[in-house]
C-alpha positions in Angstrom: 17.5 10.9 -54.9 19.2 7.6 -54.1 22.1 8.6 -56.5 22.7 11.8 -54.5 22.8 9.9 -51.2 25.4 7.5 -52.6 27.4 10.1 -54.4 27.5 12.3 -51.2 29.4 9.5 -49.4 32.2 9.4 -51.9 32.5 13.0 -53.0 34.4 15.9 -51.4 34.1 19.7 -51.8 37.5 20.6 -53.3 39.2 23.5 -55.0 42.2 23.3 -57.4 44.5 26.2 -57.9 46.7 25.8 -61.0 49.1 28.4 -60.1 52.2 29.2 -62.2 54.7 28.2 -59.5 52.7 25.8 -57.3 49.6 23.7 -57.7 47.3 23.5 -54.7 44.4 21.2 -53.9 42.2 22.1 -51.0 39.6 19.7 -49.5 36.8 21.1 -47.3 37.4 20.0 -43.7 41.0 18.9 -44.4 42.7 22.0 -45.7 45.4 21.9 -48.3 46.1 18.2 -49.2 48.6 18.9 -52.1 51.1 21.7 -52.6 53.5 20.8 -55.4 55.5 22.8 -57.8 53.9 23.1 -61.2 56.6 21.3 -63.1 56.5 18.3 -65.4 59.3 16.2 -66.9 58.6 14.7 -70.3 60.5 12.4 -72.6 59.6 11.7 -76.3 59.2 8.0 -76.9 59.9 6.1 -80.2 56.5 7.1 -81.7 57.1 10.8 -81.0 54.6 11.1 -78.1 55.6 12.6 -74.8 55.8 10.3 -71.8 55.5 11.8 -68.3 58.5 10.9 -66.2 58.0 13.0 -63.2 55.7 15.8 -61.8 56.0 18.2 -58.9 59.0 18.2 -56.6 60.8 15.4 -58.4 60.4 17.2 -61.8 61.5 20.5 -60.3 64.8 18.9 -59.2 65.4 18.0 -62.9 65.1 21.6 -64.2 68.2 22.5 -66.1 69.8 19.1 -65.4 68.2 16.8 -68.0 69.7 15.1 -71.1 68.6 16.4 -74.5 65.7 13.8 -74.9 64.1 14.9 -71.6 62.4 18.3 -71.0 61.5 19.6 -67.5 59.0 22.4 -68.0 56.6 24.6 -66.2 53.4 24.1 -68.3 51.6 27.0 -66.8 54.3 29.6 -67.5 53.0 32.5 -69.6 49.7 30.7 -69.9 
């Protein structure tokens, strides 16, 4: 009972739409609080793992304009 009272002060009712072109986050009482392109720019580091360089609008500007080591992709495409 006490946990629910405390949690209610810090939680929000929200919805996330992982769309193929845009990702939207809606918060009850506030409306859409995030509307960003579903794009991520990745770079392989020395160990072979991908490092996130940019997401959303910043990554979308990189589409088709990145050097060979960096990939700007739409991860939800054909998902």
